[in-house]
C-alpha positions as CSV (number, residue, x, y, z in Angstrom):
1,M,205.7,206.6,207.0
2,T,205.0,209.2,204.4
3,A,207.2,208.6,200.6
4,V,207.4,210.8,197.6
5,C,207.5,209.0,194.2
6,S,207.9,210.2,190.3
7,R,205.6,208.4,187.9
8,R,208.4,209.3,185.5
9,T,210.5,207.8,187.9
10,L,208.7,204.5,188.7
11,L,208.0,204.4,184.7
12,A,211.6,204.9,183.8
13,G,212.5,201.8,186.0
14,A,209.9,200.5,184.0
15,G,210.9,200.6,180.9
16,L,207.9,202.5,180.3
17,L,209.2,205.4,178.9
18,A,211.0,204.7,175.9
19,A,209.1,205.8,174.1
20,G,208.8,209.1,175.0
21,V,205.9,209.8,176.7
22,A,205.5,212.7,179.4
23,L,204.4,211.8,182.6
24,D,203.1,213.9,185.7
25,A,204.8,213.2,189.3
26,C,202.5,212.4,192.2
27,S,203.1,212.0,195.7
28,G,201.6,209.6,198.5
29,S,201.6,208.0,202.3
30,A,201.7,204.8,203.3
31,A,198.3,202.6,202.4
32,T,196.0,202.2,205.2
33,T,192.7,200.8,205.4
34,G,190.6,203.0,204.5
35,T,188.4,204.1,201.2
36,G,190.9,205.2,197.5
37,E,190.6,207.7,196.0
38,A,192.6,206.4,192.5
39,T,190.6,206.4,190.0
40,S,189.1,203.1,187.9
41,G,186.9,203.1,185.4
42,A,185.6,203.5,181.6
43,A,185.9,207.5,182.1
44,L,189.6,207.3,180.3
45,G,188.4,207.5,176.6
46,T,184.9,208.0,177.3
47,G,184.8,211.8,178.9
48,R,183.1,211.2,182.0
49,A,184.2,211.7,185.0
50,P,185.9,209.3,186.9
51,T,185.2,207.2,190.0
52,P,186.6,205.8,193.3
53,S,188.2,202.0,192.7
54,R,186.4,199.8,194.4
55,Y,190.3,198.1,194.6
56,L,191.6,199.6,197.1
57,S,188.0,200.1,199.4
58,G,186.3,197.3,201.6
59,N,188.4,194.2,201.3
60,Y,190.8,195.6,198.5
61,A,192.3,198.0,200.0
62,P,195.5,197.3,201.2
63,V,196.8,196.9,204.8
64,D,199.5,198.6,206.2
65,R,201.6,196.5,208.1
66,E,204.0,193.4,208.1
67,V,203.4,191.6,211.2
68,T,204.6,188.0,213.1
69,A,202.2,186.3,214.9
70,T,203.2,183.0,216.9
71,D,201.1,179.5,218.3
72,L,197.8,180.4,216.3
73,V,194.4,179.7,217.3
74,V,192.7,176.9,215.6
75,R,189.7,176.0,216.4
76,G,188.6,172.0,215.4
77,R,191.5,169.7,214.0
78,L,194.2,170.9,211.7
79,P,195.1,167.5,209.5
80,A,198.8,165.7,210.9
81,A,200.0,165.7,207.5
82,L,199.5,168.6,206.4
83,S,203.6,170.4,207.4
84,G,204.6,172.8,205.3
85,H,203.7,176.6,204.3
86,F,200.8,178.0,202.5
87,V,202.2,181.2,200.7
88,R,199.8,183.8,199.2
89,N,200.3,186.1,196.9
90,G,198.5,189.3,196.1
91,P,198.4,193.4,195.5
92,N,199.0,195.5,198.5
93,P,199.6,198.9,197.5
94,V,202.9,200.1,199.8
95,V,201.9,204.2,198.9
96,R,198.8,204.7,198.2
97,P,197.7,205.9,194.8
98,T,196.6,209.7,193.9
99,G,195.0,208.2,190.2
100,P,194.3,205.7,188.2
101,Y,194.6,202.5,190.0
102,S,195.1,199.3,188.6
103,W,194.4,196.2,191.0
104,F,196.8,194.5,189.5
105,G,199.3,197.2,189.0
106,G,199.0,196.8,193.2
107,D,202.8,196.0,194.7
108,G,203.3,192.5,196.2
109,M,202.6,190.8,199.2
110,L,202.7,187.3,200.4
111,H,200.6,186.1,203.4
112,I,202.2,183.4,204.8
113,V,201.2,180.1,207.3
114,E,202.7,178.2,207.8
115,L,201.3,174.6,209.6
116,D,203.0,171.8,211.9
117,G,202.6,168.3,212.8
118,G,198.2,169.3,213.3
119,R,199.8,173.1,214.6
120,A,199.7,176.1,213.5
121,R,203.0,177.7,214.3
122,S,203.5,181.0,212.8
123,Y,201.4,183.8,210.4
124,R,203.8,186.9,208.6
125,N,202.5,189.4,205.8
126,R,205.2,191.0,203.7
127,W,206.2,192.8,200.6
128,V,208.2,191.6,198.0
129,R,210.9,194.4,197.9
130,T,210.7,195.4,194.6
131,P,212.3,198.9,193.8
132,R,209.1,200.6,194.5
133,V,208.9,198.5,197.5
134,T,212.7,199.6,198.5
135,R,211.9,203.4,197.3
136,A,209.3,203.4,200.0
137,L,210.8,202.2,202.9
138,G,213.6,203.1,202.9
139,E,215.6,200.5,201.8
140,P,218.7,199.0,199.9
141,A,217.2,198.6,196.2
142,P,217.0,194.5,195.3
143,A,219.7,192.4,194.6
144,G,219.7,190.9,190.8
145,P,219.7,191.7,186.8
146,P,217.9,194.2,185.9
147,S,213.9,193.4,184.6
148,P,214.7,192.8,180.6
149,T,211.2,193.8,180.2
150,A,208.4,196.2,180.8
151,V,207.4,196.1,184.5
152,D,208.9,194.8,187.8
153,L,206.6,193.8,189.7
154,S,205.8,190.9,191.9
155,N,202.2,189.9,193.1
156,T,200.2,187.7,191.7
157,S,201.7,183.6,192.7
158,T,204.0,181.4,193.6
159,A,206.4,179.1,192.5
160,R,208.7,176.9,193.2
161,L,211.3,176.0,190.5
162,G,214.4,172.9,192.4
163,S,214.9,174.5,195.5
164,T,213.9,177.5,195.0
165,L,210.9,179.1,195.8
166,L,210.0,182.1,193.8
167,S,207.5,185.1,193.3
168,L,206.3,185.4,190.1
169,T,204.1,188.2,188.1
170,E,203.1,187.8,184.1
171,G,205.8,190.2,182.0
172,A,208.3,190.4,184.9
173,L,211.5,188.5,186.4
174,P,210.3,186.8,188.7
175,Y,212.1,187.4,192.3
176,E,213.0,184.8,194.9
177,V,212.1,184.9,198.5
178,T,212.2,182.9,201.3
179,T,209.0,180.8,203.1
180,D,209.6,183.8,206.2
181,G,208.5,186.2,203.5
182,V,212.3,187.5,203.1
183,T,213.2,188.8,199.4
184,V,216.5,188.0,198.4
185,G,216.3,189.2,194.9
186,R,215.3,189.5,190.9
187,T,216.6,186.4,189.1
188,D,217.1,185.7,185.4
189,L,217.8,182.6,185.5
190,G,221.3,182.9,183.5
191,G,219.9,185.9,180.9
192,A,217.1,183.6,179.8
193,L,214.2,185.2,180.7
194,T,214.2,187.6,177.6
195,H,210.2,187.8,178.8
196,G,210.1,187.3,182.5
197,L,208.3,184.8,184.1
198,S,204.4,183.8,183.4
199,A,202.8,183.5,186.9
200,H,200.4,180.7,184.9
201,A,203.7,178.6,184.2
202,K,202.8,175.1,183.8
203,H,204.8,172.1,185.3
204,D,204.9,168.4,184.2
205,P,205.3,165.9,186.6
206,V,206.9,163.8,184.1
207,T,209.4,165.4,183.1
208,G,210.4,167.5,185.3
209,E,210.1,170.1,183.4
210,V,208.4,174.3,183.2
211,H,206.6,175.1,180.5
212,Q,205.6,178.8,180.2
213,I,204.7,181.7,178.1
214,G,206.4,184.8,178.4
215,Y,205.5,188.2,176.8
216,G,206.9,191.4,176.1
217,V,205.3,195.0,175.1
218,T,207.6,196.4,174.0
219,A,208.8,194.3,170.9
220,A,208.0,191.9,168.8
221,P,208.5,188.6,169.0
222,Y,205.9,189.7,171.8
223,A,205.5,186.1,172.9
224,V,208.2,183.0,174.0
225,W,207.6,179.4,174.7
226,Q,210.1,178.6,176.5
227,V,211.4,175.1,178.7
228,I,212.7,175.3,181.8
229,D,214.3,172.4,183.0
230,A,214.2,171.0,187.0
231,S,217.8,172.9,187.5
232,G,216.6,175.8,186.7
233,R,218.3,175.9,183.2
234,V,216.1,177.4,180.2
235,T,216.5,174.7,177.8
236,R,213.8,175.7,174.9
237,T,213.3,179.1,173.7
238,V,210.9,179.7,171.0
239,P,209.1,182.8,169.8
240,L,205.0,183.7,169.3
241,D,203.4,184.3,165.8
242,L,202.0,187.9,167.5
243,P,200.6,190.3,165.7
244,A,200.6,192.4,168.6
245,P,201.5,192.6,172.7
246,V,198.4,191.8,174.1
247,M,198.1,190.1,178.0
248,I,198.5,186.4,178.3
249,H,197.6,185.4,181.7
250,T,198.2,181.7,181.5
251,A,198.9,179.1,179.1
252,T,197.4,175.2,179.5
253,L,200.5,172.1,179.5
254,T,199.5,168.2,178.4
255,P,201.4,165.5,177.5
256,R,201.6,166.9,173.9
257,H,200.4,170.5,174.0
258,V,201.0,174.0,175.1
259,L,197.6,176.1,174.6
260,V,198.7,180.1,173.4
261,Y,195.7,182.4,174.2
262,D,196.8,184.8,171.7
263,L,192.6,187.2,172.7
264,P,191.8,191.1,172.6
265,V,193.1,192.3,175.4
266,V,195.9,194.2,174.6
267,F,199.0,196.5,175.1
268,D,198.2,200.4,174.4
269,L,200.8,202.7,175.1
270,R,198.5,205.8,174.9
271,L,197.4,204.6,178.8
272,V,200.7,204.8,179.4
273,A,200.1,208.8,179.5
274,R,197.1,209.0,181.3
275,G,198.4,207.1,184.2
276,W,197.6,203.8,184.1
277,S,200.6,201.9,185.4
278,V,199.2,198.5,184.2
279,P,197.8,199.8,180.5
280,F,195.8,196.9,178.9
281,R,192.6,198.0,176.9
282,W,189.6,195.6,175.3
283,D,190.4,195.4,171.3
284,P,187.4,194.6,169.3
285,S,189.4,194.4,165.9
286,H,191.7,192.3,167.2
287,R,191.0,189.0,166.6
288,A,191.2,186.4,169.1
289,R,193.5,183.0,168.3
290,L,194.0,179.9,170.1
291,G,197.6,178.6,169.7
292,V,198.0,174.6,169.8
293,L,202.2,174.3,169.9
294,A,203.6,170.4,170.0
295,R,205.2,170.2,172.6
296,A,207.1,167.7,170.0
297,T,208.1,169.9,167.4
298,G,207.7,173.4,168.3
299,D,204.5,174.1,164.9
300,V,201.9,175.8,166.4
301,T,198.3,175.4,164.7
302,W,196.4,178.5,165.3
303,I,192.6,178.8,165.8
304,D,190.0,181.4,165.3
305,L,187.8,181.4,168.1
306,P,185.1,184.8,168.7
307,P,185.7,187.4,170.9
308,V,186.4,185.9,174.4
309,Y,189.2,185.9,177.6
310,V,190.7,184.1,179.9
311,F,192.6,184.1,183.0
312,H,192.9,180.8,184.5
313,D,192.1,177.0,183.4
314,A,191.5,173.9,185.0
315,G,192.0,171.0,183.6
316,A,193.5,169.5,180.2
317,H,194.4,166.1,178.4
318,D,195.2,164.8,175.4
319,T,192.9,163.2,172.8
320,D,193.1,161.5,169.6
321,S,192.0,164.2,168.0
322,G,193.4,167.1,170.1
323,L,193.1,167.7,173.2
324,V,190.1,168.7,175.4
325,V,190.9,171.8,178.7
326,D,188.2,173.7,181.4
327,L,188.3,177.1,181.9
328,V,186.7,180.3,182.9
329,T,185.6,182.1,179.8
330,Y,184.9,186.2,179.6
331,P,182.8,187.3,176.9
332,R,185.7,190.5,177.7
333,M,187.9,191.3,179.5
334,F,189.3,195.9,180.1
335,A,186.5,197.5,178.4
336,T,184.0,199.2,180.4
337,D,186.8,198.8,183.8
338,L,190.6,199.6,182.9
339,G,191.3,198.9,186.7
340,G,190.2,195.3,186.9
341,P,187.6,192.4,186.4
342,V,185.1,192.8,188.1
343,T,182.3,194.1,186.1
344,E,181.9,191.7,183.4
345,P,180.1,188.1,184.0
346,N,182.4,184.6,184.0
347,R,181.3,181.1,183.4
348,L,182.8,177.8,183.3
349,E,183.7,175.8,180.2
350,R,185.0,172.9,178.9
351,W,186.6,173.1,175.6
352,T,187.4,170.7,173.1
353,V,190.4,171.2,170.2
354,D,190.5,169.4,167.5
355,T,193.1,170.3,165.7
356,T,192.8,168.3,162.1
357,A,189.7,169.8,162.1
358,G,191.0,173.9,162.9
359,T,188.2,174.0,165.7
360,V,186.9,174.6,169.4
361,S,183.9,173.7,170.2
362,R,182.6,175.1,173.9
363,T,180.4,173.6,176.3
364,V,179.0,175.5,179.5
365,L,179.3,173.0,182.8
366,D,178.5,175.5,184.2
367,D,176.5,179.5,184.0
368,R,177.1,180.6,187.5
369,P,180.4,183.1,188.2
370,Q,183.1,182.1,189.2
371,E,187.2,182.1,189.1
372,F,190.3,180.5,190.6
373,P,189.5,176.8,189.2
374,R,191.8,174.4,190.5
375,V,192.6,170.4,190.2
376,A,194.0,167.4,192.1
377,P,198.1,167.9,190.5
378,G,197.5,164.7,190.1
379,T,195.4,164.3,187.5
380,F,198.0,165.1,185.0
381,G,197.9,164.2,181.0
382,R,194.5,162.3,181.8
383,A,190.5,163.2,182.3
384,N,190.3,165.0,186.0
385,R,186.5,164.4,187.5
386,F,186.4,167.1,189.4
387,T,187.3,170.7,189.7
388,Y,187.1,173.4,192.4
389,A,186.8,177.1,192.3
390,V,185.3,180.5,193.9
391,G,181.8,180.9,193.4
392,A,179.5,183.7,193.7
393,D,175.6,183.8,193.3
394,R,174.5,184.1,189.4
395,G,174.5,188.6,188.3
396,D,176.7,188.8,191.6
397,L,179.6,190.3,189.6
398,A,181.1,191.8,192.1
399,T,181.9,188.1,193.9
400,A,182.4,186.7,190.5
401,F,186.3,187.4,190.2
402,A,187.5,188.0,193.9
403,P,186.6,187.4,196.7
404,G,183.5,185.1,196.3
405,N,181.0,183.1,198.3
406,A,181.3,180.1,198.1
407,V,183.9,177.5,197.2
408,V,182.1,175.0,195.2
409,R,182.9,171.7,193.4
410,H,182.2,170.2,190.7
411,D,182.2,166.5,189.8
412,H,182.2,166.1,185.9
413,L,181.0,163.1,186.3
414,S,177.5,163.2,188.1
415,G,177.0,166.7,186.6
416,A,176.8,167.5,190.6
417,T,178.1,170.4,191.7
418,T,179.0,170.9,195.7
419,R,178.5,174.5,197.5
420,W,180.3,176.3,200.6
421,S,179.0,179.1,201.6
422,P,181.4,180.3,204.4
423,G,178.4,182.9,206.0
424,T,176.5,185.7,205.5
425,G,179.2,189.0,205.2
426,R,182.4,186.4,204.7
427,S,183.8,185.9,201.3
428,S,186.4,183.0,200.2
429,A,190.0,183.6,198.2
430,E,191.2,181.1,196.3
431,A,190.6,176.9,197.6
432,V,193.4,175.4,197.4
433,F,194.0,171.7,197.1
434,V,196.5,169.6,198.9
435,A,196.8,165.7,198.3
436,D,195.6,164.0,201.4
437,P,199.1,160.9,201.6
438,D,197.2,158.6,203.3
439,R,193.7,158.7,200.9
440,P,196.2,157.4,198.1
441,G,193.6,157.3,194.4
442,I,191.4,158.9,195.2
443,E,191.2,162.4,193.4
444,D,189.5,164.2,196.1
445,G,191.3,162.6,199.2
446,G,192.4,166.1,199.9
447,W,192.1,169.3,202.0
448,L,191.0,172.1,200.7
449,L,193.1,175.6,202.3
450,A,191.7,179.1,201.8
451,F,191.7,182.6,203.3
452,V,187.8,184.2,204.8
453,H,187.2,187.1,205.1
454,D,184.3,188.7,207.1
455,A,183.1,192.3,207.1
456,V,181.2,192.5,209.9
457,S,184.5,191.7,212.1
458,D,187.0,193.2,209.5
459,R,189.0,190.1,210.5
460,S,190.1,186.7,207.9
461,E,190.9,183.2,208.8
462,F,192.4,180.5,207.2
463,V,190.2,178.0,207.0
464,V,191.1,173.8,205.9
465,L,188.1,171.6,204.1
466,D,187.6,168.5,203.3
467,A,187.3,167.7,199.9
468,E,185.5,164.7,199.7
469,D,182.9,166.5,202.0
470,L,182.5,170.3,201.1
471,A,179.1,170.3,202.2
472,A,180.4,170.3,206.0
473,G,182.7,172.6,206.6
474,P,186.1,173.3,207.7
475,V,187.6,170.5,209.5
476,A,189.7,173.5,211.3
477,T,190.1,177.2,211.1
478,V,193.3,179.0,212.1
479,A,192.1,182.6,213.4
480,L,194.5,185.1,212.0
481,P,196.6,188.3,213.9
482,Q,195.1,190.7,211.0
483,R,193.2,191.3,207.3
484,V,194.2,189.5,204.1
485,P,192.8,191.6,201.8
486,A,191.7,190.0,198.1
487,G,193.8,188.6,195.8
488,F,195.8,186.5,193.9
489,H,197.2,182.8,193.8
490,G,197.8,180.9,196.8
491,N,200.2,177.6,197.1
492,W,201.0,175.0,199.0
493,F,204.9,173.3,199.7
494,A,205.3,170.8,201.8
495,T,208.3,170.4,204.3
496,V,210.8,168.8,202.4
């Protein structure tokens, strides 16, 4: 299969040609698993020759087939209580990029494992049918309203809103999909998603609401806080006062607060003219701020920060003077590599926010590289004892974001960190916590689900780890029919 694209056509469809940027044409063929030729890095703006993108080689390289396999082989014993679908989203270009390539700009592909009563019933992978994907595959354009924002991707995460499963990317409308990977089409929740739906919208299990910070890049207000009720209706929209369009990848939710991360990664239209589909860069002149939004009133208290960037937060809870949040921090992002995040060191920190004093106290919990922190969903509103992440060895920035060479569990009560390594030449994707209904009241009473890649065989597996006994290794391993490339976020959707 071959496909020809026009960069002008693609960006016009994304709304980026409104500024009158002149862009060249591009062509390519269907994605394969080989080394990519697209360019990436600090060469733009420095005069140095660009180098081949690391995000198109190794396990970052896309796969070129949609596969369905049933009755998968299992080693060990799958917990009978795990009945449902594990759905992981991530970038997988349907057409091989020939210019600068951002990992965050690849076409979305869902990798789905179905478990049922101790059996691994199926694996399937499907591209999310965005306009770029349907054009390349020669299929009808997706149904639904056009995107009101500057992007129309769907490659980052998934969420269930009511009974509807959504595929998500920040700054874009969500796509309704099924657990079989079929794309139903875009939705704008009745026209209310003026800034798209965040890939890290947060669910309040007490009220049933979803809270999101949606952002855009073309006109003020550059971001909004929105509340969505359990039926999928937007009940509140509050514009946020941002001085520039910035990349807000996540928000933090507690019973009383929402945190807004106004940090120095900014949208730069000049990068569009240079061929970058995700044109964000580090701007040291942009003042880093943390917005503490009061859910009751919508008022925001802004607190200055030293230069820092945050992709993902973990546990958070309110205090008498503000709140506490654990998160992974970077000293900067998109400063030396515009294509992705793996050139900067990161670490796990705890921020203690005092809204009265207007201060943020930062404590390093673990200085080893790690990402994709998760906590047990049942800890919402209170201090969590455990945080789970994907970790790397000190100095190993190539695996500091994804994939990692270990799954880690931080015990914030004892201070101990437990690590499980999948073995030499093997790496783990994000580990997702799922509570065991037979272990109620035990915070770490559950399982961690993850994809593991073996670089020697170039194959992938799906593993189930016991969160209470991480060091013991998988209780079950599911053989998969093909490689699962490094990607972003997975979630578990239990059968209801």
